[in-house]
N, C-alpha and C positions, 0 to 999 in steps of 0.2 A: 745464873750463868754457868755453873758447873755442868749442868745437863747439856749445854750447848757445845762443850769441848769434845771434839771428836779426834780420837787418836787411838792407835793400836797399842799404845803403851799403857799397860794396866796400872802402872805406878801412879798415874794421875788420881785414881780412886783412893789409893792409900793416903796421898797427901790431902785430899778433900776430907777424909775422915780423921786426919790427925788433929792434934790440939791447935796447931798454928792456923789452920783454916784457910790456907791459900795454896795455889799451884803456880809455879813459875814455868811457863811454856818455853819451848826451845827458842822461840824468837824473843825471849826475855819479857814477854807480857806477863803481868801478874793478874791472876784470876782469883778474886776473893770470894770465899764461901758466904752466901747470904745467911743472915742470922736465923732465917726460917728454914734453912736447908735441913732436910731429913732424909735419911737413907734407910730403906728397908730391903732386906734380902731374905730369900727363902732357900731352903736346901733340903733335899731328901737324904739325910744322913744314913749311911748304911744301905742305901738303895743300890742295887746292881748298876754298875756303870758310872757311879759318882766317885769322886775322890775326896779325901780328907781336906778340910779347909785349912789353908795356910795359917799357921799359928799367929803370925804377925797381923794378918787381916782379921782373924778371929778375935784377937785382943782389942780391936778397934770398935767392936760392938758393945754398947753399954748394957744391952739386955739380950739374953738368949732365952727363947721360949721353945720348949720341946712339946709337941702336941702328940696326942694318941692317934691311933688310926681312926678313921671315920666310923662312927657306929652304923650298924646295919640300917637303922631308921633313916639316917641321913643319906645313905647310899640309895635306899628305896625312894625317898622323896626326890632326890636328884634325878634318878632314872625316870620316874613317873612325870616329873615336871618337864623334862627335856624330851622324853619319848612317851607320851601318854598311853600309846598302844601297849606298852610293856607292863602295865599295871597288873594284869592277870598272871604274868610270869616273873615279876620282879623278885619275889621271894625265892623261887627256884634258881634264878640267875645268881642271886647273892649266895645261896647255898653252894652252887657250883664254884663261884669265886673263892669261897673259903676252902673248899676241898682242893682246888688247884693250888691255892696259896699254901695250904698245909703240906701238900705233896712236894712243892718246891722247897719248903723248909725242911721237912723230914729227910728228903733225898739230897739235901744240900746242893740243889741245882742252881745254876746261875741264870735264872730266868725271872721275869717279873710279870705279875698280873696286877692291874689296878682298876679302880672303878671306871676309869676312862675306857678300858677294854669292854666293860659291860655296856657302857653307853654306845660304843661303836657297834657292838653285837645287837643291841636293841634296835638301833637305827636301821641296820641292814635287815634284821628279821622282819621289819614291816613289809619288805618287798620279797624276801626269799624264804621266809620261815626260819624258825630258831635253829634247827640242825644245820641247814645249808649255810646260814649266816655264821654259825660257830666255826664252820670249816674255813671261812674267810677272815674271821676276826680273832678267835681263840686259839685255833690250832697253830697259826703262825707264831704264837708266843714261844712254842717249842723250837723254832728255828731249825727244822730238819733233824731234830733228835727224835728218831722213830719211836723208841720206847715211851718217851714223854708224850708224844703225839697220841700214841695208842692209849695211854692212861687218860688223857683228856677226853678222847672219844668214848672210852669206857665210862667215865664219870657222866658225860652227856647222855648216854643211853640209859642210865638208871632213872631218868625222869621222862614223863610223858609230855609232849609238846603240842598237843592238839586239843 
């Protein structure tokens, strides 16, 4: 029943996770947490655009698991499984991903590239070719930061795409 409670008041979740296991709604109805209730949450901590998790909410989680970045093999498998045509270029795409990611880190830029960007790039490349598709999927990562856009274009041009 917890999942069926719809309200803009975020504190309902806090109560559902609390030790007492119930929520009292504004109309005085009491909603009791089912004994099989489980709550899972994910967060990209330190990812541009995210905020720190409220300490009160953070304390309500019994287990916190931090995961490492996806290994290249996993990214490669994901790309090839979702866009089989990308198999021949997947290693190059992943190398570009790392070069852009390193550039973001070393220059302390507030931009993000993720494996999802690579998938979008691969999907569009089926129809437009890798360089033209990169203009529509990777260059927008720079959000009109001309020097960063030029850097991405420079990275792309160091590889052959035919």
